[in-house]
C-alpha positions as a Markdown table, in Angstrom:
| # | Residue | x | y | z |
|---|---|---|---|---|
| 1 | Unk | -9.6 | -10.4 | 36.1 |
| 2 | Unk | -8.9 | -12.6 | 33.0 |
| 3 | Unk | -9.7 | -15.7 | 35.2 |
| 4 | Unk | -13.1 | -14.3 | 35.9 |
| 5 | Unk | -13.8 | -13.3 | 32.2 |
| 6 | Unk | -12.7 | -16.7 | 31.1 |
| 7 | Unk | -14.9 | -18.5 | 33.6 |
| 8 | Unk | -18.0 | -16.5 | 32.6 |
| 9 | Unk | -17.5 | -16.9 | 29.1 |
| 10 | Unk | -16.7 | -20.7 | 29.2 |
| 11 | Unk | -20.1 | -21.1 | 30.6 |
| 12 | Unk | -21.8 | -18.4 | 28.7 |
| 13 | Unk | -21.2 | -19.7 | 25.1 |
| 14 | Unk | -23.3 | -22.8 | 26.0 |
| 15 | Unk | -26.4 | -20.8 | 26.4 |
| 16 | Unk | -26.7 | -19.2 | 22.9 |
| 17 | Unk | -29.4 | -20.6 | 20.8 |
| 18 | Unk | -28.5 | -22.7 | 17.6 |
| 19 | Unk | -29.2 | -20.5 | 14.5 |
| 20 | Unk | -25.6 | -19.9 | 13.5 |
| 21 | Unk | -24.7 | -17.4 | 10.6 |
| 22 | Unk | -21.2 | -16.3 | 9.7 |
| 23 | Unk | -20.5 | -12.6 | 9.0 |
| 24 | Unk | -17.6 | -12.1 | 6.9 |
| 25 | Unk | -15.1 | -14.1 | 4.9 |
| 26 | Unk | -12.3 | -12.5 | 6.6 |
| 27 | Unk | -13.1 | -14.3 | 9.8 |
| 28 | Unk | -11.9 | -17.8 | 9.5 |
| 29 | Unk | -13.9 | -20.7 | 10.9 |
| 30 | Unk | -11.3 | -22.9 | 12.4 |
| 31 | Unk | -7.7 | -22.0 | 13.4 |
| 32 | Unk | -6.3 | -25.5 | 13.4 |
| 33 | Unk | -4.5 | -25.2 | 10.0 |
| 34 | Unk | -3.7 | -21.4 | 9.9 |
| 35 | Unk | -0.3 | -19.8 | 10.3 |
| 36 | Unk | 0.3 | -17.2 | 13.1 |
| 37 | Unk | 0.0 | -14.5 | 10.6 |
| 38 | Unk | -3.4 | -15.6 | 9.5 |
| 39 | Unk | -4.6 | -15.9 | 13.2 |
| 40 | Unk | -3.4 | -12.5 | 14.0 |
| 41 | Unk | -5.2 | -11.1 | 10.9 |
| 42 | Unk | -8.4 | -12.9 | 12.1 |
| 43 | Unk | -8.2 | -11.4 | 15.6 |
| 44 | Unk | -7.5 | -8.0 | 14.2 |
| 45 | Unk | -10.5 | -8.1 | 11.8 |
| 46 | Unk | -12.8 | -9.0 | 14.6 |
| 47 | Unk | -11.0 | -6.3 | 16.9 |
| 48 | Unk | -11.9 | -3.6 | 14.2 |
| 49 | Unk | -15.4 | -4.7 | 14.0 |
| 50 | Unk | -15.8 | -4.3 | 17.7 |
| 51 | Unk | -13.8 | -1.3 | 18.5 |
| 52 | Unk | -13.4 | 1.0 | 15.5 |
| 53 | Unk | -15.3 | 4.1 | 15.7 |
| 54 | Unk | -16.7 | 3.2 | 19.2 |
| 55 | Unk | -16.0 | 4.7 | 22.7 |
| 56 | Unk | -16.4 | 1.7 | 24.8 |
| 57 | Unk | -16.3 | 2.5 | 28.5 |
| 58 | Unk | -17.5 | 1.5 | 32.0 |
| 59 | Unk | -21.1 | 2.2 | 32.9 |
| 60 | Unk | -21.9 | 5.2 | 35.3 |
| 61 | Unk | -21.6 | 3.4 | 38.6 |
| 62 | Unk | -24.5 | 5.0 | 40.3 |
| 63 | Unk | -26.9 | 4.5 | 37.3 |
| 64 | Unk | -25.7 | 0.9 | 36.8 |
| 65 | Unk | -26.0 | -0.1 | 40.5 |
| 66 | Unk | -29.7 | 1.4 | 40.4 |
| 67 | Unk | -30.4 | -0.4 | 37.3 |
| 68 | Unk | -29.3 | -3.8 | 38.5 |
| 69 | Unk | -30.5 | -3.4 | 42.2 |
| 70 | Unk | -33.7 | -5.4 | 41.8 |
| 71 | Unk | -31.7 | -8.3 | 40.4 |
| 72 | Unk | -28.9 | -8.4 | 43.0 |
| 73 | Unk | -30.5 | -11.3 | 44.5 |
| 74 | Unk | -32.5 | -13.8 | 42.6 |
| 75 | Unk | -35.9 | -13.6 | 44.3 |
| 76 | Unk | -37.0 | -16.9 | 42.6 |
| 77 | Unk | -33.7 | -18.5 | 43.6 |
| 78 | Unk | -34.9 | -21.9 | 44.7 |
| 79 | Unk | -37.2 | -22.3 | 41.6 |
| 80 | Unk | -34.5 | -21.2 | 39.3 |
| 81 | Unk | -31.7 | -23.3 | 41.0 |
| 82 | Unk | -33.7 | -26.5 | 40.8 |
| 83 | Unk | -34.7 | -25.7 | 37.2 |
| 84 | Unk | -31.0 | -25.1 | 36.4 |
| 85 | Unk | -30.1 | -28.2 | 38.2 |
| 86 | Unk | -32.4 | -30.2 | 35.9 |
| 87 | Unk | -30.8 | -28.8 | 32.9 |
| 88 | Unk | -32.5 | -25.4 | 32.5 |
| 89 | Unk | -34.1 | -24.1 | 29.5 |
| 90 | Unk | -37.1 | -21.7 | 28.5 |
| 91 | Unk | -40.1 | -21.2 | 30.8 |
| 92 | Unk | -43.0 | -18.8 | 30.5 |
| 93 | Unk | -41.1 | -15.5 | 31.1 |
| 94 | Unk | -37.4 | -16.3 | 31.1 |
| 95 | Unk | -34.5 | -18.4 | 29.9 |
| 96 | Unk | -32.4 | -20.2 | 32.6 |
| 97 | Unk | -29.0 | -21.5 | 31.8 |
| 98 | Unk | -26.9 | -23.6 | 34.2 |
| 99 | Unk | -23.2 | -23.6 | 34.3 |
| 100 | Unk | -21.7 | -26.9 | 35.6 |
| 101 | Unk | -18.2 | -27.7 | 36.9 |
| 102 | Unk | -18.3 | -31.6 | 36.6 |
| 103 | Unk | -21.7 | -32.3 | 38.0 |
| 104 | Unk | -22.1 | -29.3 | 40.2 |
| 105 | Unk | -23.6 | -25.9 | 39.4 |
| 106 | Unk | -21.3 | -23.1 | 40.0 |
| 107 | Unk | -23.5 | -20.3 | 38.3 |
| 108 | Unk | -26.6 | -19.8 | 36.3 |
| 109 | Unk | -27.8 | -17.1 | 33.9 |
| 110 | Unk | -31.3 | -15.7 | 33.4 |
| 111 | Unk | -32.5 | -13.8 | 30.4 |
| 112 | Unk | -35.9 | -12.4 | 30.9 |
| 113 | Unk | -38.2 | -12.5 | 27.9 |
| 114 | Unk | -39.2 | -8.9 | 28.4 |
| 115 | Unk | -35.6 | -7.8 | 28.0 |
| 116 | Unk | -33.7 | -10.0 | 25.5 |
| 117 | Unk | -30.7 | -7.8 | 25.6 |
| 118 | Unk | -29.7 | -8.5 | 29.1 |
| 119 | Unk | -28.4 | -11.7 | 30.8 |
| 120 | Unk | -28.0 | -11.8 | 34.6 |
| 121 | Unk | -25.4 | -14.2 | 36.0 |
| 122 | Unk | -25.8 | -15.5 | 39.5 |
| 123 | Unk | -23.7 | -17.7 | 41.8 |
| 124 | Unk | -25.0 | -21.0 | 42.9 |
| 125 | Unk | -26.3 | -19.2 | 46.0 |
| 126 | Unk | -28.4 | -16.7 | 43.8 |
| 127 | Unk | -26.2 | -13.8 | 44.1 |
| 128 | Unk | -25.8 | -11.5 | 41.0 |
| 129 | Unk | -22.0 | -11.2 | 39.9 |
| 130 | Unk | -22.0 | -10.1 | 36.3 |
| 131 | Unk | -24.4 | -8.6 | 33.8 |
| 132 | Unk | -24.1 | -9.0 | 30.1 |
| 133 | Unk | -25.6 | -6.5 | 27.7 |
| 134 | Unk | -26.2 | -7.4 | 24.0 |
| 135 | Unk | -26.4 | -4.8 | 21.3 |
| 136 | Unk | -29.4 | -6.8 | 19.7 |
| 137 | Unk | -31.8 | -9.4 | 21.1 |
| 138 | Unk | -30.3 | -12.4 | 22.6 |
| 139 | Unk | -29.7 | -15.1 | 19.8 |
| 140 | Unk | -29.5 | -12.7 | 16.9 |
| 141 | Unk | -26.1 | -13.3 | 15.2 |
| 142 | Unk | -23.6 | -11.8 | 14.8 |
| 143 | Unk | -24.0 | -9.6 | 17.9 |
| 144 | Unk | -21.4 | -7.8 | 20.2 |
| 145 | Unk | -22.0 | -8.1 | 24.0 |
| 146 | Unk | -20.5 | -6.4 | 27.0 |
| 147 | Unk | -20.0 | -8.1 | 30.2 |
| 148 | Unk | -19.9 | -5.7 | 33.4 |
| 149 | Unk | -19.3 | -6.1 | 37.1 |
| 150 | Unk | -22.3 | -5.2 | 39.1 |
| 151 | Unk | -20.8 | -1.8 | 39.8 |
| 152 | Unk | -20.7 | -1.1 | 35.9 |
| 153 | Unk | -17.0 | -1.8 | 35.5 |
| 154 | Unk | -16.5 | -3.4 | 32.1 |
| 155 | Unk | -15.0 | -6.9 | 32.1 |
| 156 | Unk | -15.1 | -8.0 | 28.5 |
| 157 | Unk | -16.4 | -7.2 | 25.0 |
| 158 | Unk | -17.4 | -10.4 | 23.2 |
| 159 | Unk | -18.2 | -10.8 | 19.4 |
| 160 | Unk | -20.5 | -13.6 | 19.1 |
| 161 | Unk | -20.4 | -14.8 | 15.4 |
| 162 | Unk | -22.5 | -17.7 | 16.2 |
| 163 | Unk | -23.7 | -20.1 | 18.9 |
| 164 | Unk | -20.3 | -21.9 | 18.7 |
| 165 | Unk | -18.0 | -18.9 | 17.9 |
| 166 | Unk | -17.0 | -16.2 | 20.2 |
| 167 | Unk | -14.1 | -13.7 | 20.3 |
| 168 | Unk | -13.3 | -12.0 | 23.5 |
| 169 | Unk | -11.4 | -8.8 | 24.2 |
| 170 | Unk | -10.7 | -6.7 | 27.2 |
| 171 | Unk | -11.9 | -3.2 | 27.4 |
| 172 | Unk | -8.6 | -1.9 | 26.0 |
| 173 | Unk | -9.1 | -4.1 | 22.9 |
| 174 | Unk | -6.5 | -6.8 | 24.0 |
| 175 | Unk | -7.5 | -10.2 | 22.6 |
| 176 | Unk | -8.4 | -12.6 | 25.5 |
| 177 | Unk | -9.3 | -15.8 | 23.6 |
| 178 | Unk | -11.7 | -17.4 | 21.2 |
| 179 | Unk | -14.2 | -20.3 | 21.5 |
| 180 | Unk | -14.9 | -22.3 | 18.4 |
| 181 | Unk | -16.9 | -25.4 | 18.8 |
| 182 | Unk | -15.2 | -27.4 | 21.7 |
| 183 | Unk | -11.9 | -25.5 | 21.6 |
| 184 | Unk | -10.7 | -22.4 | 23.5 |
| 185 | Unk | -7.9 | -20.8 | 21.7 |
| 186 | Unk | -5.3 | -18.1 | 22.8 |
| 187 | Unk | -3.7 | -15.6 | 20.6 |
| 188 | Unk | -1.2 | -18.1 | 19.4 |
| 189 | Unk | -3.8 | -20.5 | 18.1 |
| 190 | Unk | -3.2 | -23.0 | 20.8 |
| 191 | Unk | -6.0 | -24.9 | 22.4 |
| 192 | Unk | -5.9 | -24.1 | 26.1 |
| 193 | Unk | -9.3 | -25.2 | 27.2 |
| 194 | Unk | -12.1 | -27.5 | 26.0 |
| 195 | Unk | -15.8 | -27.7 | 26.6 |
| 196 | Unk | -18.6 | -30.1 | 25.9 |
| 197 | Unk | -21.3 | -28.8 | 23.7 |
| 198 | Unk | -24.9 | -29.6 | 24.2 |
| 199 | Unk | -26.2 | -32.3 | 21.8 |
| 200 | Unk | -28.5 | -30.9 | 19.0 |
């Protein structure tokens, strides 16, 4: 399950628009020069923001399946795939975000402008595999989001501090990882993955 979450998030963080704000001084920007104790304090501070006083659970399977049923297959698959292949972006009614592995699209996300609190993630063949729900409209920072399987099972909880800074936790509040700029950190502050950010 962690591999699925990391794959989704590795791609997802590239689609958040640039309008970064930091929330609180207790959350450090870079972990490169912090001690393990300081990193743990950082992780715990964000965990408290996400989980304290909240009952985070899976969605009701029947209700969630009914909610996402119209999106199970991308009806505009060819159009969206070709747009994603060319780099994606905004069109009249949606935002299309491609996720590449080397030069190949392995998935793409769609956020419809009539519902900026939901992102639908599709395979390269246009089949829905994950749905992300934001507490606020997409692009408003900071914002917590929840990634679900299509049956409503929660995969991850993400605290998006900015367009380049996201903390990920499992539903039991275990820390999964953090993207900060090009680097993906584990709980020991080690860079275990990198990404290429789009040019601004």
